[in-house]
N, C-alpha and C positions, 0 to 999 in steps of 0.2 A: 673253470671251463664251462660249467652249466650256464653261468651268467653271460659268458661270451657268445655261446651258441644262441642264447635267447636274444641277445642284441642283434646278432646276424640274421635272426628270423627263422632259424631252423626249428626251434621249439614251437614257435607260433604256427608254423606250417604243419608240423606233425600234430599239434594239438587240434588244429582246425580239421585235420583229417579224421581224428578220433571223434570230434564233435559231429561231423557229418555222418559218420558211421552210426553214432548213437541215435541221431534223428531218424535215419533210415530204418534202423533196427526197431525203434519204438513204433514207427508207423506200420511196420509189418507184424507187430505183436510179439517181437522177440525181446521181452522186457529185461531179462537178465543180461543179455548181450548189450542192450542199450545202457544199462546202469554201469556195466564194466567199462564201456567205451567212454562215457562221459566222465567217469571218475579218473580214467587215464588222462583225459584231456586236462582235467583240473590239476593233476600232478605235474604235467608238463608246463601249464600256464596258470598258476594259482591266483593270478590277479585278474583273470577275465570274469567279469561279473555275469555275463550271459551264460557261462557254463554252469555256475552254481544255480542260477535261476531255472535253467533247463532241467537240471537234476531234481530241483525242487518240484517242478511240474511232473516229472516221472514219479516221484514219491507220492504226489497228490493223486495221481491217477491210480496208484496202488493203495489208496486210502491210508497212507502213512503220513498223517497230518503233522505230527511232531517233527519228523525228519524233514518234511517239506518246508515247514516254517523255519527251521534252522538254516537250511540252504538259502531261503529267500533273504534272511537276515544277513548271511555272509555276502550274498550278492549286493545288497544295498550298502554294505560297508565299503565295497569297492566302487560302487556307482549308485548314488542315492536316487538317480532317475532311471534305473534299469527297468525297462518296460515290462519284461517277463516277470520280474520279481514283484512289481506292484500288481500286475495282473493276478499272479498267484496268491498274493496276500488278499486281494479283493475277493477271489474265489473262496478262500477260507472264511472270510468275514461273511460273505453271502450265505454260505452253507450254515453258518452259525446264527444267521438272522441278525447280524450286526450291520444294519443297513447304512448307517452314517459312515462307519469305517469302510464298508464296501464302496460306497460312493466316492470317498476320498481316494482310495487306491485305484479304482477304475478310471477316475478322472485324470489322475497323474499318469497312468499308463497310456491313456489316450493322447495326452499332451506330449508324451515322450515319443510316440509313433503315430502321428495323425493320419497316416495313409492306411492303417490297419483297422479292421472292423471288430476284432474280438472284444477289445475293451469297451467300445461303444455299445456293443450288443448287451453286455452284462451291466453296463452303466444304465442303459434304458430299463432293464429289468429291475434294478435296484431302485430307480426313480419311480417305477410303477409300484413297487412294494411300499414306498414312502407316500404313495397317493398322488404323485405329481405326474399325471398322464400326459400333460402338455409337453413337459420336458422329455418324458419317455418317448413320445412320438417323434420329437426332433432327433433325439439320439439314435433311435432305431432306424429312422429314415437314412441317417448318415451312415449307419452300419451297413444297411442294405446296399447303398451306393458303392461302398468300398468293397464289399464282398463280390458284387457284380463286376466291378472293374478288375478284380483279381481272378475272376472265373471261379470263385469259391462257391461250392454247393450250399453253403449255409445262407446264401443270399435269399433262397426261396423261403426258408424258415423266418428270416428277418422280415421279409415282405408280409408274411402272415401276421406277424406281431404288429406291423405297421397298420394293417387293416383293423386289427383288434383295438389298437390304441386310438385310431381315428373314430371308431364306433364309440368308445368310452368317452372321448373328449366331446363328441357330438351330443351324447346322452347327458353329460354333465352340463353342457351349455343349455340344452333344452330344459333340464330340471331347474337351472338357475332362472331362466326366463319365466317359467311357470310360477316359480316361487315369488318372483317379483310382481307378477300379475295378481296373485292371491293377496300379497301384502298391500298392493295399491287398492284392491277392492275392499279390504277390511279397514283401511284408514279413512275416516270421515274427511270430506273435503272441507277446507277452511273457507269460511264465509267472510266477506268483507263486513266490517262493523257498520251498523246503521247510523243515520244522522243523530238519532237520539242517544245512541251509545257514545258517540263522539262528543256530545254536548257537555259543557262544563257543569259540574254540580251546582245546584241552586245557591246563589249568593257568592259563588267564586268570582273573583275579580272585582267585586263591588266594595271591597274594603277600602277605606280612606285612611290617609295618614292622620294620626292623632294631632300632628302639629297643625 
């Protein structure tokens, strides 16, 4: 009977109701209620990757990293490209200072949902941590555009980072230009060889065949 109601869509509808309740409760700071609702959604529709990923983010917000990681892994087993799961894995890697792993997860999260700014925002910060401020500037600019299009308040913070990265890129370019000038000044100019230097050694070319 349970499989029949799931095929008819009853379980999916009820699960989505619990999912929305979980998100609303979480946004209002009612964390226990949010956990209960999302867990109920998972019971009703245990193959929905987004539910596990959302619960993982709830755990992460509560500093329950082990539980969060377990839910992200469950989510990715159902959908290897689940945006929220890769975003969550990226956040864990970022907090642990694993920049390469963070970059990989944030990039996958961005590719899975290119209209959202969250993954791009932290992708830019991870690129900055790796010292690639040119890439960070590009990613953060894209994040700012998406936040602004969505009316998301995080857009103002993203724009502040854009200005910071623009300054860092400009400073790096100026430093490179100055270094090139110093290197050129220290390198002696090559002079063309004189006629005497080009002349053949004495006696060269005067040898005759013994025959």
